N, CA, C and O of each residue as an XYZ file, in Angstrom:
232
protein
N      15.664     13.138     16.169
C      15.120     13.734     14.976
C      14.683     12.661     13.979
O      13.638     12.779     13.339
N      15.498     11.614     13.860
C      15.174     10.548     12.917
C      13.899      9.830     13.343
O      13.078      9.467     12.501
N      13.733      9.627     14.633
C      12.522      8.952     15.123
C      11.296      9.805     14.837
O      10.258      9.282     14.430
N      11.402     11.110     15.045
C      10.286     12.007     14.761
C       9.895     11.946     13.287
O       8.707     11.890     12.970
N      10.870     11.956     12.387
C      10.582     11.901     10.958
C       9.978     10.555     10.562
O       9.098     10.498      9.704
N      10.447      9.472     11.184
C       9.885      8.159     10.906
C       8.426      8.090     11.355
O       7.578      7.567     10.632
N       8.135      8.611     12.535
C       6.756      8.621     13.036
C       5.878      9.495     12.147
O       4.741      9.129     11.850
N       6.386     10.628     11.727
C       5.630     11.507     10.835
C       5.350     10.824      9.496
O       4.246     10.938      8.963
N       6.332     10.121      8.955
C       6.132      9.395      7.697
C       5.089      8.298      7.880
O       4.256      8.082      6.999
N       5.128      7.605      9.017
C       4.140      6.560      9.287
C       2.736      7.149      9.395
O       1.779      6.548      8.908
N       2.601      8.303     10.018
C       1.297      8.955     10.125
C       0.774      9.378      8.748
O      -0.423      9.268      8.482
N       1.645      9.852      7.890
C       1.226     10.238      6.546
C       0.734      9.024      5.761
O      -0.252      9.115      5.029
N       1.414      7.895      5.911
C       0.975      6.675      5.229
C      -0.367      6.211      5.800
O      -1.243      5.781      5.050
N      -0.528      6.296      7.108
C      -1.818      5.918      7.711
C      -2.945      6.825      7.229
O      -4.057      6.358      6.985
N      -2.664      8.115      7.090
C      -3.679      9.036      6.571
C      -4.064      8.677      5.149
O      -5.221      8.838      4.761
N      -3.106      8.192      4.366
C      -3.388      7.806      2.980
C      -4.246      6.544      2.914
O      -4.889      6.287      1.896
N      -4.260      5.761      3.980
C      -5.009      4.503      3.988
C      -6.472      4.666      4.406
O      -7.239      3.705      4.333
N      -6.866      5.846      4.838
C      -8.250      6.071      5.259
C      -9.157      6.033      4.032
O      -8.859      6.653      3.011
N     -10.254      5.309      4.136
C     -11.168      5.157      3.005
C     -11.911      6.462      2.721
O     -12.172      7.262      3.619
N     -12.241      6.648      1.453
C     -12.921      7.869      1.013
C     -14.298      7.996      1.651
O     -14.734      9.107      1.954
N     -14.991      6.881      1.860
C     -16.322      6.938      2.476
C     -16.259      7.485      3.893
O     -17.147      8.224      4.317
N     -15.219      7.128      4.620
C     -15.063      7.633      5.989
C     -14.811      9.140      5.994
O     -15.344      9.864      6.835
N     -14.002      9.602      5.056
C     -13.725     11.041      4.967
C     -14.982     11.800      4.560
O     -15.271     12.868      5.099
N     -15.733     11.239      3.598
C     -16.968     11.894      3.169
C     -17.975     11.989      4.313
O     -18.618     13.026      4.480
N     -18.123     10.926      5.103
C     -19.070     10.971      6.221
C     -18.610     11.958      7.289
O     -19.435     12.636      7.900
N     -17.297     12.044      7.520
C     -16.772     12.992      8.502
C     -17.023     14.425      8.037
O     -17.428     15.274      8.830
N     -16.780     14.697      6.740
C     -17.031     16.041      6.204
C     -18.509     16.390      6.280
O     -18.869     17.523      6.599
N     -19.364     15.415      5.986
C     -20.802     15.674      6.008
C     -21.295     15.946      7.424
O     -22.216     16.742      7.612
N     -20.703     15.302      8.413
C     -21.118     15.553      9.792
C     -20.695     16.953     10.245
O     -21.378     17.576     11.058
N     -19.572     17.448      9.721
C     -19.117     18.790     10.091
C     -19.857     19.881      9.327
O     -20.200     20.916      9.898
N     -20.108     19.652      8.027
C     -20.751     20.657      7.197
C     -21.647     19.959      6.172
O     -21.192     19.628      5.077
N     -22.904     19.737      6.516
C     -23.798     18.999      5.609
C     -24.030     19.671      4.262
O     -24.349     18.984      3.291
N     -23.880     20.976      4.171
C     -24.141     21.663      2.903
C     -22.914     21.742      2.006
O     -22.983     22.331      0.927
N     -21.791     21.163      2.425
C     -20.573     21.203      1.611
C     -20.739     20.323      0.376
O     -21.358     19.262      0.452
N     -20.197     20.753     -0.755
C     -20.296     19.919     -1.964
C     -19.463     18.646     -1.812
O     -18.453     18.624     -1.108
N     -19.910     17.595     -2.487
C     -19.225     16.314     -2.406
C     -17.910     16.369     -3.184
O     -17.832     16.995     -4.241
N     -16.890     15.717     -2.660
C     -15.597     15.670     -3.333
C     -15.586     14.543     -4.359
O     -16.100     13.457     -4.091
N     -15.005     14.789     -5.526
C     -14.911     13.709     -6.523
C     -13.874     12.673     -6.089
O     -13.006     12.958     -5.263
N     -13.973     11.492     -6.645
C     -13.051     10.416     -6.297
C     -11.610     10.724     -6.669
O     -10.680     10.231     -6.031
N     -11.422     11.541     -7.706
C     -10.072     11.905     -8.137
C      -9.348     12.694     -7.041
O      -8.131     12.582     -6.898
N     -10.078     13.476     -6.284
C      -9.463     14.259     -5.208
C      -8.827     13.339     -4.170
O      -7.771     13.658     -3.622
N      -9.457     12.211     -3.898
C      -8.900     11.275     -2.923
C      -7.670     10.561     -3.485
O      -6.721     10.292     -2.749
N      -7.682     10.255     -4.778
C      -6.527      9.608     -5.400
C      -5.323     10.546     -5.372
O      -4.215     10.136     -5.025
N      -5.547     11.798     -5.737
C      -4.461     12.785     -5.730
C      -3.978     13.015     -4.303
O      -2.774     13.114     -4.065
N      -4.900     13.099     -3.356
C      -4.520     13.286     -1.954
C      -3.678     12.138     -1.432
O      -2.693     12.348     -0.724
N      -4.070     10.924     -1.785
C      -3.286      9.761     -1.355
C      -1.890      9.784     -1.965
O      -0.905      9.491     -1.287
N      -1.808     10.130     -3.237
C      -0.503     10.189     -3.906
C       0.399     11.234     -3.247
O       1.588     10.997     -3.033
N      -0.173     12.375     -2.933
C       0.615     13.440     -2.296
C       1.096     12.995     -0.918
O       2.250     13.234     -0.560
N       0.224     12.351     -0.142
C       0.628     11.889      1.190
C       1.734     10.849      1.112
O       2.677     10.893      1.902
N       1.636      9.914      0.171
C       2.676      8.890      0.018
C       3.988      9.522     -0.436
O       5.054      9.152      0.056
N       3.922     10.468     -1.367
C       5.144     11.148     -1.810
C       5.780     11.933     -0.675
O       7.004     11.938     -0.538
N       4.976     12.589      0.133
C       5.519     13.330      1.274
C       6.193     12.400      2.263
O       7.260     12.716      2.789
N       5.580     11.257      2.517
C       6.181     10.287      3.433
C       7.490      9.751      2.878
O       8.449      9.553      3.623
N       7.533      9.516      1.579
C       8.765      9.047      0.962
C       9.883     10.062      1.018
O      11.046      9.701      1.195
N       9.543     11.320      0.869
C      10.558     12.366      0.928
C      11.105     12.549      2.339
O      12.259     12.946      2.502
N      10.301     12.267      3.360
C      10.764     12.387      4.734
C      11.782     11.312      5.083
O      12.659     11.535      5.917
N      11.675     10.172      4.463
C      12.541      9.053      4.823
C      13.916      9.168      4.193
O      14.806      8.395      4.547
N      14.124     10.081      3.291
C      15.449     10.228      2.652
C      16.401     10.976      3.520
O      17.552     11.186      3.137
């Protein structure tokens, strides 16, 4: 169980490290008519992912 939680926390941190440009290009390839996400959305998303990873390690 501990190994699973550690791997999950590592994946959450890796997801937080993905650049916003890569996410925007991926979203545009899936749905070109989707509105663009503001930069604040990526900052909040990264913060949430890091907090979730931190909570898993306790």
